[in-house]
VOPAGU-2260 file (C-alpha; in pm, 1 decimal, decimal comma):
REM VOPAGU-2260
SITE   aa  ch    i         X         Y         Z
SITE  MET   A    0    4759,2      58,4   -3225,0
SITE  ALA   A    1    4583,9      87,0   -2892,2
SITE  HIS   A    2    4389,6    -214,9   -2773,4
SITE  LEU   A    3    4015,3    -166,2   -2730,8
SITE  SER   A    4    4051,4    -217,3   -2355,3
SITE  ASP   A    5    4303,8      69,6   -2342,9
SITE  LEU   A    6    4050,2     304,3   -2499,1
SITE  VAL   A    7    3767,0     181,9   -2278,0
SITE  ASN   A    8    3980,7     250,9   -1972,0
SITE  LEU   A    9    4092,5     599,8   -2074,1
SITE  ASN   A   10    4095,7     841,3   -1780,5
SITE  LEU   A   11    3905,9    1143,4   -1913,4
SITE  SER   A   12    4024,1    1366,5   -1629,2
SITE  ASP   A   13    4375,6    1355,9   -1774,0
SITE  SER   A   14    4265,8    1574,7   -2064,5
SITE  SER   A   15    3919,1    1718,3   -1992,2
SITE  ASP   A   16    3680,3    1834,7   -1720,4
SITE  LYS   A   17    3392,3    1672,2   -1909,3
SITE  ILE   A   18    3217,8    1366,4   -1768,8
SITE  ILE   A   19    2979,2    1102,9   -1902,3
SITE  ALA   A   20    2638,8    1061,9   -1736,4
SITE  GLU   A   21    2450,9     738,1   -1804,6
SITE  TYR   A   22    2076,6     809,7   -1773,1
SITE  ILE   A   23    1890,0     495,1   -1660,0
SITE  TRP   A   24    1515,5     428,9   -1660,4
SITE  ILE   A   25    1261,4     145,6   -1654,9
SITE  GLY   A   26    1113,1      41,6   -1989,6
SITE  GLY   A   27     761,4     -56,6   -2086,6
SITE  SER   A   28     763,4    -408,2   -1940,8
SITE  GLY   A   29     833,9    -272,2   -1594,4
SITE  MET   A   30    1148,7    -487,4   -1571,2
SITE  ASP   A   31    1358,1    -391,8   -1876,0
SITE  VAL   A   32    1625,9    -145,3   -1768,8
SITE  ARG   A   33    1717,5     105,1   -2041,7
SITE  SER   A   34    1994,1     364,3   -2057,1
SITE  LYS   A   35    2176,1     613,3   -2275,3
SITE  ALA   A   36    2469,4     844,2   -2214,3
SITE  ARG   A   37    2535,5    1214,9   -2251,5
SITE  THR   A   38    2834,0    1444,0   -2199,2
SITE  LEU   A   39    2829,9    1704,2   -1922,0
SITE  SER   A   40    3069,1    1995,8   -1883,5
SITE  GLY   A   41    3192,1    1890,9   -1539,7
SITE  PRO   A   42    3132,9    1675,0   -1229,5
SITE  VAL   A   43    2783,7    1670,9   -1075,3
SITE  ASP   A   44    2690,1    1530,8    -733,7
SITE  ASP   A   45    2329,1    1648,7    -700,0
SITE  PRO   A   46    2051,3    1514,5    -927,7
SITE  SER   A   47    1871,0    1851,0    -911,5
SITE  LYS   A   48    2166,9    2004,0   -1097,7
SITE  LEU   A   49    2135,9    1759,7   -1387,5
SITE  PRO   A   50    1944,5    1850,9   -1703,3
SITE  LYS   A   51    1623,6    1671,1   -1790,4
SITE  TRP   A   52    1648,8    1462,9   -2106,0
SITE  ASN   A   53    1416,7    1269,1   -2334,8
SITE  TYR   A   54    1390,7     946,9   -2532,5
SITE  ASP   A   55    1171,0     777,6   -2791,6
SITE  GLY   A   56     898,7     612,5   -2587,1
SITE  SER   A   57     749,1     445,9   -2895,5
SITE  SER   A   58    1059,3     222,7   -2905,5
SITE  THR   A   59    1021,9     113,8   -2542,5
SITE  GLY   A   60     646,5      49,3   -2538,1
SITE  GLN   A   61     578,2     366,5   -2338,2
SITE  ALA   A   62     437,4     615,6   -2589,8
SITE  PRO   A   63     259,4     618,4   -2929,5
SITE  GLY   A   64     461,8     692,5   -3242,7
SITE  GLU   A   65     272,8    1012,6   -3316,5
SITE  ASP   A   66     362,3    1158,4   -2974,4
SITE  SER   A   67     665,5     957,7   -2869,4
SITE  GLU   A   68     872,1    1190,2   -2652,0
SITE  VAL   A   69     916,3    1087,2   -2289,1
SITE  ILE   A   70    1100,5    1316,4   -2048,2
SITE  LEU   A   71    1363,5    1185,1   -1804,9
SITE  TYR   A   72    1378,2    1347,6   -1460,0
SITE  PRO   A   73    1705,9    1265,8   -1276,3
SITE  GLN   A   74    1639,9    1136,6    -924,3
SITE  ALA   A   75    1953,0     966,7    -788,4
SITE  ILE   A   76    2325,2     960,7    -870,9
SITE  PHE   A   77    2575,8     676,6    -832,9
SITE  LYS   A   78    2940,8     652,4    -928,8
SITE  ASP   A   79    2994,0     468,0   -1258,1
SITE  PRO   A   80    3201,0     151,3   -1195,2
SITE  PHE   A   81    3243,2      93,0   -1568,9
SITE  ARG   A   82    3379,1     431,2   -1682,1
SITE  ARG   A   83    3502,4     528,0   -1333,2
SITE  GLY   A   84    3658,7     866,4   -1260,7
SITE  ASN   A   85    3395,4    1138,3   -1217,4
SITE  ASN   A   86    3150,5     965,6   -1450,4
SITE  ILE   A   87    2809,1     883,7   -1305,4
SITE  LEU   A   88    2501,4     663,1   -1329,7
SITE  VAL   A   89    2173,6     855,1   -1306,1
SITE  ILE   A   90    1848,7     685,4   -1199,4
SITE  CYS   A   91    1555,8     866,3   -1363,3
SITE  ASP   A   92    1179,4     855,5   -1364,8
SITE  CYS   A   93     969,0     927,2   -1671,1
SITE  TYR   A   94     707,1    1189,3   -1754,9
SITE  THR   A   95     507,6    1319,3   -2047,6
SITE  PRO   A   96     608,4    1660,4   -2188,6
SITE  ALA   A   97     313,3    1799,8   -1989,5
SITE  GLY   A   98     469,3    1676,5   -1665,3
SITE  GLU   A   99     239,1    1378,7   -1600,0
SITE  PRO   A  100     399,4    1048,6   -1492,4
SITE  ILE   A  101     372,1     791,3   -1771,7
SITE  PRO   A  102     179,9     472,5   -1673,3
SITE  THR   A  103     492,9     261,1   -1613,8
SITE  ASN   A  104     637,1     535,6   -1394,4
SITE  LYS   A  105     339,5     581,5   -1162,8
SITE  MET   A  106     489,9     341,6    -912,5
SITE  CYS   A  107     787,4     571,5    -848,0
SITE  HIS   A  108     570,2     884,6    -856,2
SITE  ASN   A  109     320,6     735,9    -610,6
SITE  ALA   A  110     597,9     601,4    -388,1
SITE  ALA   A  111     748,4     948,8    -361,3
SITE  LYS   A  112     413,3    1085,6    -241,6
SITE  ILE   A  113     377,1     812,3      20,0
SITE  PHE   A  114     731,8     849,7     151,1
SITE  SER   A  115     693,2    1229,5     177,7
SITE  ASN   A  116     378,9    1197,0     391,3
SITE  PRO   A  117     458,8    1342,9     737,6
SITE  ASP   A  118     315,9    1034,3     912,3
SITE  VAL   A  119     563,3     818,8     717,2
SITE  VAL   A  120     860,3    1055,4     745,4
SITE  VAL   A  121     840,8    1063,8    1124,0
SITE  GLU   A  122     855,4     681,3    1139,5
SITE  GLU   A  123    1174,5     654,4     927,3
SITE  PRO   A  124    1088,3     326,2     749,8
SITE  TRP   A  125    1397,4     109,6     701,3
SITE  TYR   A  126    1426,0    -151,0     427,4
SITE  GLY   A  127    1661,4    -435,2     353,9
SITE  LEU   A  128    1591,1    -615,6      26,7
SITE  GLU   A  129    1724,7    -963,9     -53,2
SITE  ALA   A  130    1733,1    -993,0    -431,8
SITE  GLU   A  131    1763,0   -1344,4    -573,5
SITE  TYR   A  132    1841,9   -1402,7    -940,8
SITE  THR   A  133    1949,2   -1682,9   -1175,4
SITE  LEU   A  134    2244,9   -1681,5   -1413,7
SITE  LEU   A  135    2165,4   -1845,6   -1749,0
SITE  GLN   A  136    2382,0   -1969,5   -2033,6
SITE  ARG   A  137    2328,8   -1733,4   -2325,0
SITE  ARG   A  138    2320,5   -1999,3   -2596,2
SITE  ASN   A  139    2029,6   -2196,5   -2449,3
SITE  TYR   A  140    1891,3   -1997,6   -2151,1
SITE  TRP   A  141    1964,3   -2292,6   -1920,8
SITE  PRO   A  142    2107,6   -2219,0   -1573,1
SITE  LEU   A  143    2480,4   -2164,9   -1552,0
SITE  GLY   A  144    2666,3   -2482,9   -1458,2
SITE  TRP   A  145    2379,7   -2714,9   -1554,4
SITE  PRO   A  146    2446,2   -2983,1   -1816,7
SITE  ILE   A  147    2292,0   -2883,2   -2150,7
SITE  GLY   A  148    1942,2   -3028,5   -2167,8
SITE  GLY   A  149    1991,9   -3201,6   -1833,3
SITE  PHE   A  150    1985,8   -3145,6   -1460,7
SITE  PRO   A  151    2246,1   -3125,1   -1184,5
SITE  GLY   A  152    2230,7   -3316,7    -859,4
SITE  LEU   A  153    1946,6   -3251,3    -618,8
SITE  GLN   A  154    1936,0   -2934,9    -410,2
SITE  GLY   A  155    2130,7   -2941,3     -86,5
SITE  PRO   A  156    2500,2   -2869,7    -143,1
SITE  TYR   A  157    2458,5   -2547,1    -341,7
SITE  TYR   A  158    2330,6   -2301,1     -80,0
SITE  CYS   A  159    2637,6   -2097,2      21,2
SITE  GLY   A  160    2832,2   -2378,2    -145,5
SITE  ILE   A  161    3203,5   -2378,5    -225,0
SITE  GLY   A  162    3371,7   -2559,1    -512,9
SITE  SER   A  163    3350,0   -2600,9    -888,6
SITE  GLY   A  164    3065,5   -2850,8    -866,7
SITE  LYS   A  165    2857,3   -2636,4    -633,6
SITE  ALA   A  166    2911,5   -2267,3    -717,9
SITE  PHE   A  167    2861,7   -2140,9   -1073,9
SITE  GLY   A  168    2937,5   -1780,4   -1171,4
SITE  ARG   A  169    3123,7   -1664,1    -862,0
SITE  ASP   A  170    3350,5   -1434,1   -1067,7
SITE  ILE   A  171    3040,7   -1252,0   -1195,4
SITE  VAL   A  172    2898,3   -1227,5    -844,9
SITE  ASP   A  173    3221,9   -1095,6    -696,6
SITE  ALA   A  174    3251,7    -843,2    -980,4
SITE  HIS   A  175    2907,2    -698,6    -919,1
SITE  TYR   A  176    2958,0    -704,2    -541,1
SITE  LYS   A  177    3264,1    -478,6    -571,2
SITE  ALA   A  178    3099,7    -267,3    -841,8
SITE  TYR   A  179    2804,1    -202,0    -609,4
SITE  ILE   A  180    3032,8     -82,7    -331,9
SITE  TYR   A  181    3225,4     137,2    -577,2
SITE  ALA   A  182    2900,1     288,0    -704,8
SITE  GLY   A  183    2790,9     380,3    -352,6
SITE  ILE   A  184    2507,6     128,3    -329,0
SITE  ASN   A  185    2451,1      17,9      29,0
SITE  ILE   A  186    2498,2    -352,6     -37,5
SITE  SER   A  187    2525,9    -559,6     279,1
SITE  GLY   A  188    2620,2    -899,5     136,0
SITE  ILE   A  189    2592,7   -1175,4    -124,7
SITE  ASN   A  190    2552,2   -1553,8    -114,8
SITE  GLY   A  191    2493,6   -1857,9    -331,9
SITE  GLU   A  192    2131,1   -1974,3    -325,0
SITE  VAL   A  193    1959,3   -2312,4    -294,9
SITE  MET   A  194    1921,0   -2379,0    -668,7
SITE  PRO   A  195    2253,3   -2413,1    -853,4
SITE  GLY   A  196    2324,1   -2111,5   -1073,6
SITE  GLN   A  197    2116,1   -1891,9    -844,5
SITE  TRP   A  198    2257,1   -1614,6    -626,6
SITE  GLU   A  199    2140,8   -1334,8    -399,1
SITE  PHE   A  200    2251,7    -983,8    -310,7
SITE  GLN   A  201    2118,7    -778,1     -21,5
SITE  VAL   A  202    2059,5    -403,2     -48,2
SITE  GLY   A  203    2016,2    -196,8     266,6
SITE  LEU   A  204    1954,2     -87,9     523,0
SITE  GLN   A  205    1811,2     213,7     345,2
SITE  VAL   A  206    1540,4     467,3     427,7
SITE  GLY   A  207    1226,2     519,5     219,1
SITE  ILE   A  208    1241,7     561,1    -157,0
SITE  ALA   A  209    1621,9     539,4    -164,7
SITE  SER   A  210    1588,7     161,8    -130,5
SITE  GLY   A  211    1407,5     148,5    -466,1
SITE  ASP   A  212    1668,8     369,8    -630,6
SITE  GLU   A  213    1946,7     141,7    -508,7
SITE  VAL   A  214    1779,7    -181,6    -620,3
SITE  TRP   A  215    1729,4     -44,2    -973,1
SITE  ALA   A  216    2088,8      78,6    -985,1
SITE  ALA   A  217    2203,4    -264,6    -868,3
SITE  ARG   A  218    1996,8    -438,0   -1136,7
SITE  TYR   A  219    2144,9    -210,7   -1402,4
SITE  ILE   A  220    2501,1    -290,2   -1290,9
SITE  LEU   A  221    2426,7    -663,3   -1277,6
SITE  GLU   A  222    2279,6    -655,0   -1630,1
SITE  ARG   A  223    2589,5    -473,8   -1757,3
SITE  ILE   A  224    2829,3    -719,8   -1593,4
SITE  THR   A  225    2646,0   -1023,7   -1730,5
SITE  GLU   A  226    2652,3    -853,8   -2072,3
SITE  ILE   A  227    3031,6    -836,3   -2045,9
SITE  ALA   A  228    3054,9   -1194,2   -1918,5
SITE  GLY   A  229    2834,6   -1331,4   -2197,2
SITE  VAL   A  230    2566,5   -1476,6   -1970,1
SITE  VAL   A  231    2203,2   -1381,8   -1905,8
SITE  VAL   A  232    2054,5   -1275,6   -1572,6
SITE  SER   A  233    1696,3   -1381,2   -1501,9
SITE  PHE   A  234    1466,4   -1236,3   -1235,2
SITE  ASP   A  235    1191,8   -1489,1   -1314,5
SITE  PRO   A  236    1040,6   -1609,6    -984,5
SITE  LYS   A  237    1042,2   -1974,0   -1100,7
SITE  PRO   A  238    1294,5   -2009,0   -1384,8
SITE  ILE   A  239    1296,1   -2390,2   -1372,6
SITE  PRO   A  240     971,0   -2581,2   -1305,5
SITE  GLY   A  241     974,1   -2874,4   -1069,1
SITE  ASP   A  242    1155,4   -2950,9    -746,7
SITE  TRP   A  243    1374,7   -2640,9    -748,3
SITE  ASN   A  244    1359,8   -2329,4    -534,3
SITE  GLY   A  245    1218,3   -2018,4    -694,5
SITE  ALA   A  246    1366,6   -1668,6    -680,4
SITE  GLY   A  247    1224,0   -1415,4    -439,4
SITE  ALA   A  248    1294,8   -1066,4    -311,8
SITE  HIS   A  249    1244,8   -1108,9      60,6
SITE  THR   A  250    1194,7    -764,7     208,5
SITE  ASN   A  251    1294,2    -670,0     562,3
SITE  TYR   A  252    1102,2    -380,4     711,6
SITE  SER   A  253    1086,8    -177,0    1029,7
SITE  THR   A  254     968,4     160,7    1153,4
SITE  LYS   A  255    1099,2     372,4    1437,6
SITE  SER   A  256     812,9     250,2    1659,5
SITE  MET   A  257     904,7    -111,6    1581,4
SITE  ARG   A  258    1269,0     -49,0    1665,4
SITE  ASN   A  259    1189,6     119,8    1999,0
SITE  GLU   A  260    1090,0     -41,7    2327,1
SITE  GLY   A  261     753,4    -215,0    2294,3
SITE  GLY   A  262     809,9    -250,0    1921,0
SITE  TYR   A  263     707,5    -616,0    1908,8
SITE  GLU   A  264     344,5    -521,4    1969,7
SITE  VAL   A  265     369,3    -263,4    1688,9
SITE  ILE   A  266     512,2    -535,0    1461,9
SITE  LYS   A  267     223,5    -770,2    1537,7
SITE  LYS   A  268     -31,1    -498,4    1460,6
SITE  ALA   A  269     148,5    -419,9    1132,1
SITE  ILE   A  270     147,7    -788,7    1035,2
SITE  GLU   A  271    -224,5    -804,4    1111,9
SITE  LYS   A  272    -282,1    -516,4     869,7
SITE  LEU   A  273     -71,8    -687,6     602,5
SITE  GLY   A  274    -282,7    -999,5     643,4
SITE  LEU   A  275    -602,5    -802,5     585,5
SITE  ARG   A  276    -461,6    -674,1     253,6
SITE  HIS   A  277    -293,1    -998,9     151,0
SITE  LYS   A  278    -456,8   -1024,6    -192,3
SITE  GLU   A  279    -382,9    -660,5    -274,8
SITE  HIS   A  280     -17,8    -701,4    -183,3
SITE  ILE   A  281      21,1   -1031,7    -368,3
SITE  ALA   A  282    -116,1    -869,5    -685,0
SITE  ALA   A  283     167,8    -615,0    -668,8
SITE  TYR   A  284     448,0    -851,7    -567,2
SITE  GLY   A  285     566,4    -961,8    -911,7
SITE  GLU   A  286     449,4   -1134,3   -1228,4
SITE  GLY   A  287     440,6   -1514,6   -1224,8
SITE  ASN   A  288     469,3   -1531,8    -847,8
SITE  GLU   A  289     196,8   -1798,2    -833,3
SITE  ARG   A  290     450,7   -2041,3    -983,5
SITE  ARG   A  291     679,9   -1978,2    -686,1
SITE  LEU   A  292     441,0   -1942,2    -391,0
SITE  THR   A  293     318,6   -2302,4    -376,7
SITE  GLY   A  294     365,6   -2382,4      -9,7
SITE  LYS   A  295     683,3   -2575,9     -95,0
SITE  HIS   A  296    1049,1   -2474,0    -129,5
SITE  GLU   A  297    1046,4   -2237,1     168,7
SITE  THR   A  298     728,8   -2050,3      70,7
SITE  ALA   A  299     373,3   -2013,3     196,0
SITE  ASP   A  300      90,9   -2089,0     -46,0
SITE  ILE   A  301      -7,5   -1778,0    -242,0
SITE  ASN   A  302    -368,5   -1795,6    -116,7
SITE  THR   A  303    -270,0   -1830,3     249,1
SITE  PHE   A  304    -139,9   -1564,7     484,8
SITE  LYS   A  305      46,2   -1675,1     794,2
SITE  TRP   A  306     334,1   -1551,0    1003,4
SITE  GLY   A  307     570,8   -1710,6    1246,7
SITE  VAL   A  308     896,1   -1675,1    1434,6
SITE  ALA   A  309    1192,7   -1816,1    1238,4
SITE  ASN   A  310     949,1   -1986,1     997,8
SITE  ARG   A  311    1073,3   -1975,1     638,0
SITE  GLY   A  312     752,4   -2139,2     521,3
SITE  ALA   A  313     545,9   -1842,4     637,5
SITE  SER   A  314     434,4   -1531,4     451,3
SITE  ILE   A  315     597,0   -1314,8     718,2
SITE  ARG   A  316     895,8   -1430,3     921,7
SITE  VAL   A  317     991,3   -1267,1    1251,5
SITE  GLY   A  318    1347,5   -1328,6    1364,3
SITE  ARG   A  319    1438,5   -1488,9    1696,1
SITE  ASP   A  320    1631,5   -1176,8    1797,9
SITE  THR   A  321    1325,8    -958,0    1740,8
SITE  GLU   A  322    1111,8   -1188,8    1954,6
SITE  LYS   A  323    1374,9   -1203,6    2228,6
SITE  GLU   A  324    1444,1    -829,0    2241,0
SITE  GLY   A  325    1079,3    -729,4    2201,2
SITE  LYS   A  326    1159,4    -494,7    1912,6
SITE  GLY   A  327    1320,5    -494,0    1568,7
SITE  TYR   A  328    1200,1    -583,4    1220,2
SITE  PHE   A  329    1021,4    -851,4    1018,9
SITE  GLU   A  330    1072,6   -1015,3     679,8
SITE  ASP   A  331     804,8   -1042,3     410,5
SITE  ARG   A  332     888,3   -1355,1     209,3
SITE  ARG   A  333     615,2   -1310,2     -52,0
SITE  PRO   A  334     765,8   -1064,3    -306,8
SITE  ALA   A  335     904,9   -1222,1    -624,0
SITE  SER   A  336    1249,5   -1149,8    -763,6
SITE  ASN   A  337    1092,0    -943,2   -1044,3
SITE  MET   A  338     893,9    -715,8    -810,9
SITE  ASP   A  339     918,4    -339,5    -844,0
SITE  PRO   A  340    1092,8    -213,3    -528,0
SITE  TYR   A  341     915,0     123,3    -544,0
SITE  ILE   A  342     576,7     -51,1    -528,1
SITE  VAL   A  343     667,3    -302,5    -258,3
SITE  THR   A  344     841,0     -63,2     -19,2
SITE  SER   A  345     577,5     208,5     -49,0
SITE  MET   A  346     297,0     -44,2       2,1
SITE  TYR   A  347     444,8    -144,4     338,1
SITE  ALA   A  348     448,9     217,7     448,4
SITE  GLU   A  349      97,7     282,0     319,5
SITE  THR   A  350     -53,9     -31,0     472,8
SITE  THR   A  351     120,4     -19,1     809,9
SITE  LEU   A  352     136,1     356,6     868,2
SITE  LEU   A  353    -142,1     525,1     668,6
SITE  TRP   A  354    -419,6     269,2     623,9
SITE  ASN   A  355    -690,2     237,4     885,7
SITE  PRO   A  356    -892,6     -86,6     845,1
């Protein structure tokens, strides 16, 4: 009798042209990734060639029971690292049967409009997103590697740490790192974070809305890998109260004008605009972020906007290289780990390129 793993790893191309497409979307909470699979007659490499599909929105908190159908519109394709071969992952957004974006999908719909604006297109906004997360033990939702009901040693040795007493879950992290590369996600690196059991992956550089597609695909893959490993991944911005670092999604941003000669002055003007809309941005930067942005643990206080060169306690950090070269990018340190990348990236473009104070 074949082992289950043998069947899971069957190469479909040995006997059929058919492939499996995993349709992925965002559920009603705005953070719960959902998916289901369907069979297609052959390989597909363009989302416009994929059929629309539907699901029961009343079971995901996105539609009433008496009119529950939600339509999936394929938007981006990635290679499937789990089924491999020609099988694919499909990032979708969600609409009513009448073609209106459902409330939890407006962020992607609105982002697409912003990124297609000619004034944004010409500036080629680049994004690099640093996504922090915490691995939790499934039986008690306590961070991986922490003693049950207790605490590890104080922060210090864990950031980029090596060794069994400093790094917890490296096999999971390495698995998702390679799976991201296989899938075609533009991941630029990973590292252990300041709090034990906490890690980070970096997506980008990527242009416009593609950065949001890649972050959601990365979250889906990470959720699947932790499912296999029997642990839980948390994107809570402050999973453990007290003297522990929170989890953010620091977002690096630049436009063509910022990357060209004289770009430092453009950067300063963009930061000034972000400061004027600080409260509006904070409101969209993730739920529970007030527990993280306290002015401690490498954050600025949530009610204060400030920027600085190489200052990790600022709202906006400008790198030394950018200051020295007079052009480049900046890092917004305010977004929480549970932010929606479509909202955050499109807000930068809207505020810095389209909004006139």
